[in-house]
C-alpha positions in Angstrom: -44.6 -75.8 16.7 -41.1 -74.7 16.2 -38.3 -75.5 18.8 -35.9 -72.6 20.3 -32.8 -72.6 18.5 -29.7 -73.2 20.4 -26.9 -71.0 20.9 -24.0 -71.8 18.6 -21.0 -73.4 20.2 -18.7 -72.9 17.6 -17.2 -69.5 15.9 -18.3 -68.4 12.4 -15.5 -67.5 10.4 -16.4 -63.7 10.7 -16.2 -64.3 14.6 -12.7 -66.1 14.2 -11.4 -63.7 12.3 -12.4 -60.9 14.6 -10.9 -62.7 17.6 -7.5 -63.4 15.8 -7.2 -59.7 14.9 -8.3 -58.3 18.7 -5.9 -61.3 19.8 -2.7 -59.9 17.7 -3.5 -56.2 18.7 -3.7 -57.0 22.4 -0.6 -58.8 22.1 1.4 -56.0 20.3 0.0 -53.2 22.8 1.3 -55.5 26.0 5.2 -54.4 25.8 4.5 -50.6 25.2 1.3 -50.9 28.1 3.6 -52.4 30.6 6.3 -49.7 29.8 4.0 -47.0 30.6 2.8 -48.8 33.9 6.3 -49.5 35.2 7.0 -45.6 34.7 4.0 -44.5 36.6 4.4 -47.1 39.4 8.4 -45.9 39.3 9.5 -49.6 38.8 11.2 -48.4 35.6 15.2 -49.2 35.1 17.0 -46.5 33.0 20.2 -47.4 31.0 23.4 -47.7 33.3 26.2 -45.7 31.0 28.8 -47.8 32.6 31.2 -44.7 33.2 30.8 -43.1 36.3 28.7 -46.2 38.5 30.8 -48.6 39.7 29.9 -52.3 39.7 29.1 -52.5 43.3 26.4 -49.3 43.0 24.7 -50.2 40.2 21.5 -52.0 42.2 21.1 -48.9 43.9 17.6 -47.4 42.4 16.6 -43.7 42.1 13.4 -42.6 41.7 11.6 -39.3 40.9 8.0 -39.9 40.8 7.6 -37.5 38.0 5.2 -39.5 35.5 2.8 -40.4 38.7 2.8 -36.5 39.2 2.3 -35.7 35.9 -1.0 -38.3 35.6 -2.6 -37.6 38.8 -2.2 -33.8 38.6 -4.6 -34.0 35.9 -6.7 -36.8 36.9 -7.5 -35.2 40.1 -8.9 -32.6 38.0 -11.6 -34.7 36.2 -14.5 -35.2 38.4 -18.3 -36.0 37.0 -20.4 -33.5 39.1 -23.8 -35.3 37.2 -25.6 -36.5 34.1 -28.6 -34.2 32.8 -31.2 -34.7 30.6 -32.7 -31.2 30.1 -35.9 -32.5 28.2 -36.6 -35.9 30.1 -36.8 -35.8 33.7 -37.5 -39.3 33.8 -34.7 -40.6 32.1 -32.7 -38.0 34.1 -34.2 -40.0 37.2 -33.1 -43.4 35.5 -29.5 -42.1 35.0 -29.3 -41.2 38.2 -29.8 -44.7 39.7 -27.7 -46.2 37.1 -24.8 -44.3 38.1 -25.3 -45.0 41.6 -25.9 -48.3 41.5 -22.9 -48.9 39.4 -20.7 -47.2 41.8 -19.7 -44.8 38.8 -18.3 -41.9 41.2 -15.4 -43.8 42.0 -15.2 -46.0 38.9 -15.3 -43.1 36.6 -12.4 -41.9 38.4 -10.4 -45.3 37.4 -11.3 -44.7 33.4 -10.0 -41.4 33.4 -6.7 -42.3 35.4 -6.3 -45.5 33.0 -6.9 -43.4 29.8 -4.0 -40.7 30.9 -1.6 -43.6 31.9 -2.1 -45.7 28.8 -3.7 -43.1 26.2 -7.5 -45.4 26.7 -9.5 -46.8 28.6 -12.9 -48.6 28.1 -16.6 -48.7 29.2 -18.8 -51.8 28.7 -22.4 -51.9 28.9 -24.5 -54.8 29.9 -27.0 -56.5 32.0 -26.6 -58.2 35.3 -28.4 -61.3 36.3 -31.2 -59.1 37.3 -31.7 -57.9 33.7 -30.5 -54.3 35.3 -28.1 -52.0 33.4 -24.0 -53.0 34.1 -21.4 -50.7 33.4 -17.9 -51.7 34.1 -14.4 -49.5 33.5 -11.8 -51.7 31.6 -8.0 -51.4 31.2 -6.2 -51.6 27.9 -4.2 -54.4 29.5 -7.3 -56.6 29.1 -9.5 -55.0 26.3 -8.6 -54.0 22.8 -10.9 -53.2 19.9 -11.3 -52.7 16.3 -12.1 -49.2 15.5 -13.5 -47.7 12.4 -12.0 -44.0 12.4 -14.3 -42.9 9.1 -17.8 -43.6 11.4 -15.8 -43.5 14.7 -17.6 -46.5 15.9 -16.3 -49.8 17.5 -16.5 -52.9 15.2 -15.6 -55.5 17.9 -13.9 -55.8 21.1 -12.4 -58.4 23.0 -11.8 -58.9 26.6 -8.7 -61.2 27.3 -8.3 -62.3 30.9 -5.3 -64.7 31.4 -4.6 -66.5 34.8 -1.4 -69.2 34.5 -2.7 -71.6 31.9 -6.2 -70.7 31.9 -7.8 -68.0 29.4 -11.4 -66.6 29.3 -12.4 -63.8 26.7 -15.9 -61.8 26.2 -16.3 -61.3 22.7 -18.2 -58.0 22.1 -20.2 -58.1 18.3 -22.9 -55.5 16.8 -25.5 -58.2 17.7 -24.4 -60.4 20.5 -21.5 -61.2 23.0 -19.7 -64.2 22.9 -18.3 -65.7 25.9 -15.1 -68.3 25.3 -12.7 -70.3 27.4 -9.2 -70.7 26.2 -7.5 -74.1 26.2 -4.2 -75.5 24.1 -6.1 -76.4 21.6 -7.8 -73.2 21.0 -11.1 -71.4 21.7 -14.5 -73.0 23.0 -17.8 -71.0 22.9 -19.0 -71.4 26.6 -22.4 -68.9 25.7 -23.7 -66.4 23.6 -26.2 -63.5 25.1 -28.0 -61.5 21.8 -28.6 -57.8 22.6 -29.6 -56.8 19.1 -28.4 -53.2 19.7 -27.1 -52.8 16.3 -23.5 -51.2 17.9 -21.0 -52.7 20.0 -21.7 -52.5 23.6 -18.2 -50.7 24.3 -17.2 -47.3 24.3 -13.7 -46.4 24.2 -12.1 -43.3 26.2 -9.1 -41.9 24.3 -6.6 -39.5 25.6 -4.7 -36.9 23.1 -6.0 -38.5 20.2 -4.6 -36.9 16.5 -6.1 -37.7 13.2 -3.4 -40.2 12.4 -3.7 -42.2 15.7 -7.5 -42.5 16.9 -6.1 -45.0 19.6 -4.8 -42.2 22.0 -1.4 -41.4 24.0 -0.3 -41.4 27.5 0.5 -38.4 29.1 3.6 -40.1 29.9 5.0 -39.1 26.7 8.4 -40.1 25.5 9.8 -36.3 26.5 8.5 -37.2 30.1 10.2 -40.6 29.9 13.6 -39.5 28.7 14.0 -36.7 31.4 12.9 -39.0 34.0 15.7 -41.5 33.2 17.9 -38.3 33.1 17.2 -37.2 36.4 17.5 -40.7 37.9 21.0 -41.1 36.3 21.7 -38.0 37.8 20.6 -38.5 41.3 22.3 -42.0 41.3 25.6 -40.0 40.1 24.9 -37.8 43.2 24.5 -41.1 45.4 27.7 -41.9 43.9 29.6 -39.1 44.8 28.5 -39.1 48.5 29.7 -42.5 49.0 33.1 -41.7 47.9 33.5 -37.8 49.2 31.1 -38.0 52.5 34.8 -38.7 54.2 36.9 -35.8 52.9 39.8 -37.3 51.1 43.2 -36.3 52.5 46.8 -37.3 51.8 49.8 -37.3 53.8 53.4 -36.4 52.5 56.5 -37.3 54.3 55.3 -39.7 56.8 57.3 -42.6 57.4 55.9 -46.5 57.3 55.8 -46.9 61.0 53.1 -44.1 61.0 50.6 -46.2 59.7 51.5 -49.4 61.9 50.6 -50.3 65.1 52.6 -51.1 68.1 52.9 -54.8 67.4 54.1 -53.7 63.7 51.0 -54.7 61.8 49.6 -52.9 59.2 46.4 -50.8 60.2 43.1 -50.7 58.1 42.4 -47.6 56.5 39.6 -46.6 58.6 41.7 -46.8 61.9 44.5 -44.9 60.0 41.8 -42.1 58.7 40.0 -41.6 62.1 43.2 -41.9 64.4 46.9 -41.9 63.0 46.6 -38.4 61.4 46.3 -36.8 64.7 49.7 -37.8 66.1 52.4 -38.2 63.5 55.7 -38.4 64.3 58.7 -35.8 62.9 61.0 -37.3 61.0 64.9 -38.0 61.3 65.7 -34.2 59.8 63.0 -33.1 62.3 60.3 -32.2 59.7 56.7 -32.6 60.1 54.9 -34.4 57.5 52.5 -32.5 55.6 48.6 -33.5 56.0 46.5 -32.1 53.5 42.5 -32.5 52.4 41.3 -32.7 48.9 38.6 -30.3 47.8 34.9 -32.2 48.7 32.6 -32.2 45.9 29.6 -29.3 45.9 26.2 -31.3 46.0 24.4 -28.0 44.7 26.0 -29.1 41.1 23.5 -32.3 41.2 20.5 -30.2 42.8 20.6 -27.5 39.9 21.0 -30.3 37.0 17.5 -31.9 38.8 15.9 -28.5 39.0 16.7 -28.0 35.3 15.1 -31.5 34.1 12.0 -30.4 36.4 11.7 -27.2 34.6 11.8 -29.0 31.1 9.7 -31.7 32.5 6.8 -28.9 33.5 7.1 -27.1 30.3 6.4 -30.1 28.2 3.6 -31.0 30.5 2.1 -28.1 31.3 2.6 -28.6 34.8 3.3 -25.8 37.6 7.3 -26.1 38.2 6.7 -26.1 42.1 4.4 -29.4 41.7 7.8 -31.4 40.5 9.5 -30.2 43.5 11.4 -27.4 41.8 11.8 -24.5 44.5 12.6 -21.0 44.3 14.4 -18.4 46.6 11.1 -16.4 47.2 7.9 -18.5 47.6 5.0 -17.4 44.8 2.4 -15.1 45.2 -1.4 -16.5 45.1 -1.5 -15.1 41.3 1.7 -16.4 40.3 0.0 -19.8 41.3 -3.0 -19.4 39.5 -1.0 -18.1 36.1 1.0 -21.1 36.6 -1.9 -23.5 36.7 -3.6 -21.4 33.5 -2.1 -24.0 31.2 -3.0 -27.3 33.4 -6.5 -25.8 33.8 -7.3 -25.8 30.1 -5.7 -29.1 29.7 -8.2 -30.3 31.8 -11.4 -28.7 30.4 -9.9 -30.1 26.9 -9.9 -33.7 28.6 -13.3 -32.9 30.1 -14.9 -32.3 26.6 -13.3 -35.3 25.0 -14.3 -37.4 27.8 -17.9 -35.9 27.6 -18.9 -37.7 24.5 -17.9 -41.4 25.7 -19.8 -41.1 29.0 -22.9 -39.9 27.0 -22.6 -42.9 24.9 -22.4 -45.1 27.5 -25.0 -43.6 29.5 -27.5 -43.8 26.7 -26.7 -47.6 25.6 -27.8 -48.0 29.4 -30.8 -46.7 28.9 -31.5 -48.3 26.3 -31.1 -51.5 27.7 -33.3 -50.4 30.4 -36.2 -49.9 28.2 -37.3 -46.7 30.6 -38.0 -44.5 28.1 -39.1 -44.7 24.4 -36.8 -42.2 22.5 -33.5 -42.1 24.3 -32.8 -38.5 24.8 -29.5 -36.4 24.8 -27.4 -36.7 27.9 -25.3 -33.9 29.0 -22.1 -34.7 31.4 -21.5 -32.0 34.2 -18.5 -32.0 35.4 -16.5 -30.0 38.5 -14.8 -26.9 38.0 -10.8 -28.0 37.2 -9.4 -24.6 38.6 -9.0 -24.1 41.9 -10.5 -20.9 42.7 -11.2 -20.4 46.6 -14.5 -20.6 48.3 -14.8 -16.9 49.0 -14.0 -15.9 45.5 -16.7 -18.3 44.1 -19.2 -16.8 46.7 -18.6 -13.3 45.8 -18.6 -13.9 41.9 -21.8 -15.7 42.6 -23.4 -12.8 44.5 -22.6 -10.1 42.2 -24.5 -12.7 39.0 -27.1 -12.6 41.5 -27.3 -9.2 42.8 -27.1 -8.0 38.9 -29.9 -10.4 38.0 -28.1 -12.6 35.7 -28.8 -15.6 37.9 -31.8 -16.1 40.1 -30.9 -16.8 44.1 -32.7 -20.4 43.6 -31.5 -21.5 40.6 -29.4 -25.0 40.7 -26.9 -22.9 38.5 -26.1 -20.8 41.1 -25.4 -23.5 43.7 -23.1 -24.8 40.9 -21.6 -21.8 40.5 -21.2 -21.6 44.2 -19.3 -24.8 44.5 -21.8 -26.8 45.8 -21.7 -30.3 44.9 -25.0 -32.4 43.3 -25.5 -34.1 46.6 -25.7 -30.9 48.7 -27.8 -29.2 46.1 -30.4 -31.9 46.2 -30.7 -31.8 50.1 -31.1 -27.7 49.6 -33.6 -28.2 46.8 -35.4 -30.8 49.5 -35.1 -28.1 52.4 -36.7 -25.4 50.2 -39.9 -27.7 49.5 -40.2 -28.5 53.3 -39.8 -24.7 54.0 -42.0 -23.9 51.6 -44.5 -25.9 52.7 -44.4 -25.1 56.4 -44.8 -21.2 55.1 -48.0 -22.4 53.1 -49.4 -24.2 56.7 -48.3 -21.2 58.7 -50.2 -18.8 56.7 -53.4 -21.0 56.6 -53.0 -21.4 60.6 -52.3 -17.4 60.9 -55.4 -16.3 58.6 -57.2 -18.9 60.4 -56.7 -17.8 63.7 -57.2 -14.2 62.3 -60.9 -14.9 61.4 -64.1 -13.8 62.9 -65.5 -16.2 65.5 -68.1 -18.5 63.9 -66.3 -18.0 60.1 -65.5 -21.1 58.3 -62.6 -22.5 57.3 -63.5 -21.6 53.5 -64.3 -17.8 54.4 -61.2 -17.3 56.3 -59.3 -18.1 53.5 
């Protein structure tokens, strides 16, 4: 009898190489990811040019919130409505259970959000202590991957968590998952979980991929950051000007020194002089009245026009309607103009839905493989909510016309989707239709039985 093999508690040369590579990648990306996070959270500090801002006001902070708006406006249009397996109802039911059990209705929004902020996020697939599929969304601040652009697959992935002097890591490989604990002398393997999937159980959601940059790019681009800094400097200039010119600057010509002294001959403060002494100035020895004047105050509308210019520039590079960034016009835009302004944003959201569908489909197929509920893993279609903002009346009217023309059947689930009804409501409607159909059958049988001649059996009545 052969004894079972014990897990190796030392890293192989190949595993150590993957760990070193991924740890270095995580360290290289950390500064850039934190910068993007600071811009999104409104914590970034723009460079002070040192010309118009005095040292006493350098601690004043101004925030526009534009990076957050750029991300949230797109993220709010990326809602997964459901998963479909057209050729395998059993697998579709299993997918629905996995989705609900892992709270992916909420977790998926976190994955999309981080992908838009940082340029990418990750889905890790595994099993819990009961053997059920466990899907977790991971931030690029904690995870890095070795991605093969030619085969579009991940060769290895590392999840790294640091808390003070304690470090823990999870190394994902095509045949197993390795758990490690870090110390000052290096890493120690604490456990290994073979899965024999043949692929790394980590899926990457990349935003705005390019051929030369498969890692993805943030929606908080260099243009957005530069324009945000410029707008913040303008707002800071407005704050400085408000401090200097909130009280109009005045001048006095021909006043004697006694005009600025109290009854005891002591020099009055600048504030006392400003609010009181200007109103009671005596004539000089020649009988002339001192001349009092006021310098023109600054026009705050200048700063407003500059900030609005920056808002229009941000709207141009991000496909956002200008009104979302706080830019206002004299006349409110019409409903048609608002829909036209959102056309690029809607198209942008639809592109993100298409690019995120593939990763979600691969992650859910990996989860199905781990369950073993089906033989051949079916194709998984990801259904998204409509990225546009049509009114309920417009959706109902368009759906009614399609049903009237015979394009859509009245009792089809597709018809309910086009009418803007979410999946949970569609399932309740389908269940209610079955109950209604059952009651109709029973009512017909009861009516037929009551109408049958006396003495006839149920079979004769039917």
